[in-house]
C-alpha positions in Angstrom: -26.5 3.9 7.2 -26.5 0.3 8.4 -29.5 -1.9 8.3 -30.3 -3.6 11.7 -32.5 -6.5 11.8 -33.3 -9.0 14.3 -32.1 -8.8 18.2 -29.4 -9.9 20.3 -31.9 -12.3 22.2 -32.9 -16.0 21.0 -35.7 -16.4 18.6 -36.8 -19.1 16.1 -34.4 -18.3 13.5 -31.6 -18.3 16.1 -31.9 -14.8 17.3 -28.8 -13.7 16.2 -28.3 -10.1 15.5 -27.8 -9.0 12.0 -26.2 -6.0 10.8 -25.5 -5.2 7.1 -24.2 -1.9 5.6 -25.9 -1.8 2.4 -23.1 0.6 0.5 -20.3 -1.6 1.4 -22.4 -4.7 0.4 -23.2 -3.3 -3.2 -19.5 -2.1 -3.5 -18.1 -5.3 -2.6 -20.4 -7.0 -4.9 -19.2 -4.3 -7.7 -15.5 -5.2 -7.0 -16.0 -9.0 -7.1 -17.7 -8.6 -10.7 -15.1 -6.4 -11.7 -12.3 -9.1 -10.6 -14.5 -12.0 -12.2 -14.3 -9.9 -15.7 -10.4 -9.3 -15.5 -10.3 -13.4 -14.6 -12.4 -14.0 -17.6 -10.5 -12.1 -19.9 -7.2 -13.9 -19.1 -9.0 -17.4 -19.3 -7.8 -17.9 -23.5 -7.5 -20.9 -24.5 -4.4 -20.9 -26.9 -1.9 -23.6 -27.7 1.7 -22.6 -28.7 3.4 -24.7 -31.4 6.9 -26.0 -30.3 9.8 -23.7 -31.2 11.7 -26.7 -32.9 10.7 -30.1 -34.0 13.5 -32.1 -32.1 12.3 -34.4 -29.3 13.2 -31.7 -26.4 11.4 -29.0 -27.9 8.2 -31.1 -28.6 8.3 -32.6 -25.1 8.8 -28.9 -23.8 5.8 -27.7 -25.6 3.4 -30.3 -24.6 4.4 -30.0 -20.7 3.8 -26.2 -21.1 0.9 -25.9 -23.2 -0.7 -28.8 -20.7 -0.1 -26.7 -17.9 -1.4 -23.5 -19.6 -4.6 -25.3 -20.7 -5.3 -26.5 -16.9 -4.7 -22.9 -15.7 -7.2 -21.5 -18.4 -9.5 -24.0 -17.1 -9.0 -23.1 -13.4 -9.3 -19.3 -14.2 -12.3 -19.4 -16.0 -14.1 -21.8 -13.5 -12.9 -19.3 -10.8 -14.5 -16.3 -12.9 -17.4 -18.2 -13.4 -17.7 -19.0 -9.2 -16.6 -15.4 -8.4 -19.5 -13.7 -10.6 -22.1 -15.9 -8.7 -20.7 -14.9 -5.4 -20.6 -11.4 -6.4 -24.5 -11.8 -7.8 -25.5 -13.5 -4.0 -23.8 -10.4 -2.2 -25.6 -8.1 -4.4 -29.0 -10.2 -3.8 -28.3 -9.9 -0.2 -27.9 -6.3 -0.4 -31.2 -5.9 -2.3 -33.0 -8.1 0.4 -32.0 -5.7 3.2 -33.3 -2.7 1.3 -36.3 -4.3 0.6 -36.8 -5.3 4.4 -36.1 -2.0 5.4 -38.6 -0.5 3.3 -41.1 -3.3 4.6 -40.4 -2.1 8.0 -40.8 1.6 7.1 -44.0 0.7 5.6 -45.1 -1.2 8.6 -44.2 1.8 11.1 -45.9 4.3 9.0 -48.9 2.2 8.4 -48.4 2.3 4.2 -48.0 -0.7 2.0 -44.8 -1.0 0.2 -45.3 -2.6 -3.3 -42.6 -4.1 -5.7 -41.1 -6.8 -3.9 -37.2 -7.6 -3.6 -35.3 -6.7 -6.7 -33.1 -9.4 -8.0 -29.5 -8.8 -9.3 -29.2 -10.1 -12.8 -26.7 -12.6 -13.6 -24.1 -12.0 -16.6 -24.2 -14.2 -19.2 -20.8 -16.6 -19.4 -19.3 -18.3 -22.5 -18.8 -22.2 -22.5 -16.0 -23.6 -20.9 -12.8 -23.5 -23.1 -11.5 -26.5 -25.0 -8.1 -27.4 -26.3 -7.4 -26.2 -30.1 -5.7 -28.6 -32.3 -2.0 -27.9 -33.2 -0.8 -28.9 -36.7 2.8 -30.1 -36.9 4.7 -30.2 -40.1 6.3 -33.5 -41.3 9.4 -34.6 -39.4 12.1 -35.8 -41.7 13.3 -39.4 -40.8 16.4 -39.2 -38.8 19.9 -40.5 -40.0 21.8 -43.5 -39.0 24.5 -41.1 -37.3 24.6 -37.8 -35.4 24.3 -35.4 -38.1 24.6 -31.9 -37.3 22.5 -30.6 -40.5 19.7 -32.9 -39.5 19.9 -31.7 -35.9 20.0 -27.7 -37.3 17.0 -28.7 -39.3 14.8 -29.9 -36.5 16.0 -27.4 -34.1 15.2 -24.3 -36.6 12.0 -26.2 -38.1 9.3 -25.2 -35.6 7.6 -22.0 -34.9 10.6 -20.2 -33.3 10.7 -18.4 -30.4 8.2 -15.3 -31.1 4.6 -17.3 -29.9 6.8 -18.6 -26.8 8.1 -15.3 -25.8 4.5 -13.9 -26.1 3.5 -17.0 -24.2 5.8 -16.1 -21.3 5.0 -12.7 -21.3 1.2 -13.4 -21.3 1.6 -15.8 -18.1 3.6 -13.0 -16.3 1.1 -10.5 -16.9 -1.5 -13.0 -15.7 0.4 -13.6 -12.5 0.5 -10.1 -11.9 -2.9 -9.4 -12.6 -4.1 -12.5 -10.4 -1.9 -10.8 -7.5 -4.0 -7.6 -8.1 -7.4 -9.7 -7.9 -6.1 -11.4 -4.7 -5.3 -7.9 -3.1 -8.7 -6.5 -4.3 -10.6 -9.3 -2.8 -8.8 -8.9 0.6 -10.1 -5.4 0.7 -13.4 -6.4 0.2 -13.4 -9.6 2.4 -12.4 -7.6 5.3 -14.8 -4.8 4.5 -17.7 -7.4 4.4 -16.6 -9.0 7.6 -17.3 -5.7 9.3 -20.1 -4.5 7.3 -22.3 -7.6 7.4 -22.6 -9.8 10.3 -25.2 -12.5 10.6 -24.9 -16.4 11.0 -25.4 -16.7 7.2 -22.8 -14.2 6.5 -20.4 -16.3 8.3 -20.6 -18.8 5.5 -19.9 -16.3 3.1 -17.1 -14.7 4.8 -15.7 -18.4 5.1 -16.0 -18.9 1.5 -14.5 -15.9 0.4 -11.7 -16.8 2.5 -10.9 -19.9 0.7 -11.3 -18.2 -2.7 -9.2 -15.5 -1.8 -6.3 -18.0 -0.8 -7.0 -19.8 -4.0 -6.5 -16.8 -6.2 -3.2 -16.0 -4.7 -2.1 -19.8 -5.3 -3.4 -19.7 -9.0 -1.4 -16.3 -9.5 1.8 -17.8 -8.3 1.1 -20.8 -10.6 0.8 -18.5 -13.7 4.0 -16.6 -12.9 5.8 -19.8 -12.2 4.5 -21.0 -15.9 5.6 -17.8 -17.4 9.2 -18.1 -15.9 9.2 -21.7 -17.0 8.4 -20.6 -20.7 11.0 -18.0 -20.3 13.5 -20.5 -19.4 12.6 -22.8 -22.2 12.8 -20.4 -24.9 16.2 -19.4 -23.4 17.6 -22.9 -23.9 16.1 -23.2 -27.3 17.7 -19.9 -28.3 21.2 -21.1 -26.9 21.0 -24.4 -28.8 20.1 -22.7 -32.0 22.9 -19.8 -31.6 25.4 -22.4 -30.9 25.1 -25.3 -33.3 25.7 -24.8 -37.0 22.8 -23.5 -39.2 21.4 -25.9 -41.6 22.9 -24.0 -44.5 26.5 -24.1 -43.0 26.3 -27.9 -41.9 25.3 -28.6 -45.6 28.2 -26.7 -47.2 30.7 -28.4 -44.8 29.3 -31.8 -45.9 29.4 -30.8 -49.8 33.2 -29.3 -49.3 34.2 -32.7 -47.6 32.7 -34.9 -50.1 34.4 -32.7 -53.1 37.6 -32.8 -51.4 37.5 -36.5 -51.1 36.7 -36.9 -54.6 39.8 -34.6 -55.7 41.9 -36.4 -53.5 41.1 -39.4 -55.1 41.4 -38.0 -58.7 44.8 -36.2 -58.3 46.7 -39.2 -56.5 46.3 -37.6 -52.7 47.2 -34.1 -53.6 43.9 -32.8 -51.6 44.6 -34.8 -48.3 44.8 -31.3 -46.5 41.3 -30.4 -47.7 40.0 -33.5 -46.6 41.5 -33.3 -43.2 40.2 -29.6 -42.8 36.7 -30.5 -43.7 36.6 -33.7 -41.9 37.7 -31.6 -38.9 35.0 -29.3 -39.1 32.3 -31.9 -40.0 33.2 -33.6 -36.8 33.4 -30.5 -34.7 29.8 -29.6 -35.8 28.4 -32.9 -35.1 30.5 -32.9 -31.5 28.7 -29.4 -30.8 25.2 -30.1 -31.7 25.4 -33.6 -29.8 26.7 -31.7 -26.5 24.1 -28.7 -26.8 21.3 -31.2 -27.3 22.1 -33.1 -24.3 22.4 -29.9 -22.4 19.1 -28.5 -23.8 17.3 -31.8 -22.6 18.9 -31.8 -19.1 17.7 -28.4 -18.5 14.1 -29.7 -19.6 14.0 -32.8 -17.5 15.4 -30.7 -14.4 12.6 -28.2 -14.7 11.0 -27.4 -11.1 7.7 -29.2 -10.2 4.7 -27.3 -11.2 2.0 -26.4 -8.4 -1.4 -26.9 -9.9 -4.0 -24.7 -7.9 -6.9 -27.3 -8.8 -10.6 -26.3 -9.0 -11.5 -23.2 -7.4 -13.4 -23.4 -4.1 -17.2 -22.6 -4.6 -18.7 -19.2 -3.0 -22.5 -19.9 -3.9 -24.6 -22.7 -4.9 -24.4 -21.6 -8.4 -22.9 -19.4 -10.9 -23.8 -17.6 -13.7 -25.6 -19.1 -17.3 -23.2 -20.5 -19.9 -24.3 -18.9 -23.4 -23.0 -20.2 -26.8 -21.7 -17.2 -28.6 -21.0 -15.0 -25.7 -17.6 -13.3 -26.1 -14.9 -13.1 -23.5 -14.2 -9.5 -22.1 -11.4 -7.9 -24.0 -8.2 -7.6 -22.2 -7.8 -4.7 -20.0 -6.5 -3.7 -16.6 -8.1 -4.1 -13.5 -8.2 -0.5 -12.1 -10.1 0.4 -15.3 -12.6 -2.5 -14.6 -13.0 -1.2 -10.8 -14.3 2.4 -11.4 -14.2 5.0 -14.1 -14.0 7.9 -11.6 -11.3 9.9 -12.7 -10.5 11.2 -9.4 -9.6 7.7 -8.6 -7.7 7.0 -12.3 -4.7 8.7 -11.0 -4.1 5.7 -8.4 -2.2 3.0 -10.1 -2.5 0.3 -7.6 -5.9 -1.6 -7.7 -5.8 -2.4 -4.0 -5.6 1.4 -3.0 -8.4 2.1 -5.4 -10.2 -0.6 -3.6 -9.4 0.9 -0.3 -10.6 4.2 -1.3 -13.9 2.7 -2.7 -14.6 1.1 0.4 -14.0 3.9 2.7 -16.3 5.9 0.6 -19.0 3.4 1.0 -18.4 3.1 4.8 -18.7 6.8 5.1 -15.0 7.9 5.5 -15.7 10.2 2.4 -18.3 12.4 4.2 -21.7 10.7 3.4 -22.9 7.7 1.4 -23.2 9.5 -1.9 -22.4 8.1 -5.2 -19.2 6.3 -5.6 -18.0 8.7 -8.4 -17.7 11.4 -5.4 -15.7 9.2 -3.1 -12.3 10.1 -4.4 -13.0 13.5 -4.1 -14.0 13.6 -0.7 -11.2 11.5 0.4 -8.3 13.8 -1.7 -9.7 17.2 -0.7 -8.2 17.2 2.8 -4.8 16.1 1.1 -5.0 18.6 -1.6 -5.8 21.6 0.7 -3.0 21.1 3.2 -0.8 23.7 1.4 -3.6 26.1 1.4 -4.5 25.5 5.2 -0.7 26.1 6.0 -0.7 29.4 4.4 -3.8 30.5 6.0 -2.6 29.5 9.3 0.9 31.4 8.8 -1.3 34.5 7.6 -3.5 34.1 10.7 -0.4 33.9 12.9 1.2 37.1 11.5 -2.2 39.2 11.6 -2.8 38.0 15.3 1.0 39.1 16.3 0.7 42.3 14.8 -2.8 43.2 16.4 -1.4 42.1 19.9 1.6 44.3 19.5 -0.6 47.3 18.6 -2.9 46.4 21.5 -0.2 46.0 24.0 1.4 49.8 22.8 -2.1 51.5 23.1 -3.1 50.1 26.7 -2.4 52.1 29.7 -1.0 50.2 32.7 -3.1 49.7 36.0 -1.8 52.0 38.8 0.2 49.8 41.2 0.0 49.9 45.0 2.9 51.0 47.1 3.6 47.4 48.5 3.4 46.0 45.0 5.8 48.7 43.6 8.2 47.8 46.4 8.2 44.2 45.9 8.2 44.8 42.3 11.7 46.5 43.0 12.8 43.6 45.0 13.1 45.9 48.2 16.4 47.5 46.9 15.1 50.5 44.6 14.6 53.1 47.5 15.0 51.2 50.7 17.4 51.6 53.5 19.3 48.4 52.7 20.3 49.4 49.2 22.8 47.3 47.2 20.1 45.1 45.8 20.2 43.7 42.3 16.7 44.4 39.7 15.8 42.3 37.1 16.1 43.8 33.8 13.3 45.8 32.8 11.7 46.2 36.5 11.5 49.3 38.6 12.6 52.6 37.9 10.5 54.9 35.5 11.3 52.9 32.3 8.5 51.5 30.5 8.2 48.0 29.4 8.7 47.1 25.8 6.7 45.4 23.9 8.2 42.0 22.9 7.9 41.0 19.2 4.9 38.6 18.4 5.7 35.1 18.6 5.0 33.1 15.1 2.2 30.6 15.6 3.2 27.2 14.2 1.4 26.1 11.0 0.8 22.8 12.5 -0.9 22.1 15.7 1.3 22.1 18.5 1.7 19.6 21.3 -0.6 20.1 24.3 1.2 23.0 26.6 2.0 22.8 30.0 0.0 24.8 32.4 1.9 27.8 33.8 1.4 30.8 36.0 -0.2 33.9 34.6 2.2 36.6 34.7 1.5 39.7 37.2 0.1 43.0 35.8 2.8 45.2 33.9 5.2 42.2 33.3 5.7 41.1 29.8 4.5 38.5 27.9 5.4 34.7 27.9 8.8 33.3 27.1 9.5 32.4 23.5 9.4 29.1 24.2 5.5 28.8 24.3 5.4 26.1 26.5 4.2 27.6 29.9 7.7 27.5 31.5 7.2 31.5 32.7 8.7 32.7 35.6 6.5 33.6 38.1 7.4 36.9 38.7 4.6 38.2 41.3 5.6 35.0 43.4 9.3 36.3 43.2 8.3 40.0 44.4 6.5 38.5 47.4 9.4 36.3 48.4 11.7 39.3 48.3 9.4 41.2 50.4 9.3 38.3 52.9 13.1 38.4 53.3 13.2 42.0 54.8 13.7 40.6 58.1 16.8 38.6 57.2 18.3 41.6 55.2 19.0 43.4 58.7 21.4 40.8 59.7 22.8 39.9 56.3 25.9 41.3 54.5 24.6 42.3 51.1 27.6 43.2 49.5 28.8 39.2 49.9 25.2 38.0 49.2 23.4 40.5 47.1 19.5 39.8 46.5 18.6 36.9 44.0 15.3 36.1 42.7 14.4 32.4 43.2 11.4 30.6 41.9 8.7 29.2 44.1 7.1 26.3 42.6 3.3 26.6 43.3 2.3 24.7 39.9 2.2 21.1 38.8 5.6 19.4 38.0 6.3 19.7 34.5 9.1 17.2 33.1 11.8 18.8 31.0 10.5 17.2 27.9 9.4 19.5 25.1 5.4 18.9 24.8 5.2 16.1 27.7 2.2 16.0 29.6 2.4 17.0 33.4 2.5 14.2 35.8 0.3 14.8 38.6 1.8 11.9 40.8 5.3 13.2 40.4 6.8 14.9 43.7 7.2 18.3 43.3 10.7 20.1 43.4 11.7 21.4 47.2 13.7 24.5 48.1 15.3 24.9 51.3 15.2 28.8 50.6 18.5 29.2 52.6 21.8 30.9 51.6 25.0 29.5 51.5 27.9 30.9 53.5 31.6 30.4 53.5 34.4 31.5 55.9 36.2 34.9 54.7 40.0 34.9 54.5 41.5 37.7 56.4 43.6 40.0 54.1 47.5 39.9 54.9 
């Protein structure tokens, strides 16, 4: 049911043809609204405190949180723009519906009241702001590298749990944005086909740019999740390789005690002093090496691709209302439809394709979208039943044909036909001829077993020559390659004159084919080629000199 307004000729407004498929427009608008809600649910302004209080961890937290806040703002703006575009598409569908009603009223002479309905704009929460982060007091650094102080800083932050959650959140957001990009791609292609007008071209171009921006934003979100994974893995490596604050403090206390004991006993504790001095130096060196590697990994992080602000789709978006909550986290497929027939599909792109196919009429009409899945999947569900029915029909038809052939009475053949059917050798003077199996004499033809009908449609059969009366059915191949028995009998009758001078003991009668049909290539299921030359036969018998005995 496509609405068509205007004409192909010139007019005051440009005169271009306007076509709009109302169900396609409404389904596209619904999917765009679902995608906007999914994006808005991911635009959560949170700041993750640093894993450690050391300088490297503080810099990494500032870098990652800044990227996250920028992405949150971009995703929030993108959801706002997409919701406005969805409303514009829905309003366009309502305008076409109102125009159709007006045209129908003008044609019937009855007025149409009510005007054009308008889509309701959803209320959006205010743009996200950056929350404050409270850091604990950082102790003053010592004058020299100290393992205990370094370990206190590394272990003095929030730890790995919030960073692991942040990495998982942005990896999931990247996957969700990729799914949104796929859904928008299906909707955009459907709109390009189902909505054609000069004004629609601007919408198509805007949606194409926005779709590319969503794809880039999804990649940026995935990269942020990977960078957060790399950061927390580096922090975890440092924490595990260096001494804990308790271990470093114990080493220092033992060294001081050994030095005091050595001074009191006149050097008898020198071994203990050396032991704890080496332990203290090893801990300091390890802490310094690990922190240098940690800092090198953070400074060599790959550059981050900022997606920037989203391209506009419409002139305005929904109003932002204070106190409006953001949608709860969820999956895109649940927001696209609540049809249980489509819930089995896990890929939102496949769900979107099914919805668009239903809207375009591929599901057997323009009914409710909730019935689209049943109409689409009904043929797939019925295939095993159809195969079983075809097999049963084939067996029934074969048994009926066999019973019919056994009960039928053959027609009385003419003398010439009986002679030709015997190949001129059954009772003629020439004698010595060979008969094809099952022909001639008083024996009746046995009914061949019924051929099984294939469950799936077979390829187009090659046209063959119908068998003569009283001759058995087609060959088991079932492809029209039947032997023309009537033509063989006629050819044998025409060879009676040659039989008078031919030694039939050396050259007995042999059937040969007359090709009076279109040439069929020897490829199973191939169609005949009318331009191919027909095979020719010289109808000559070969001869060879006989060797004399002795």
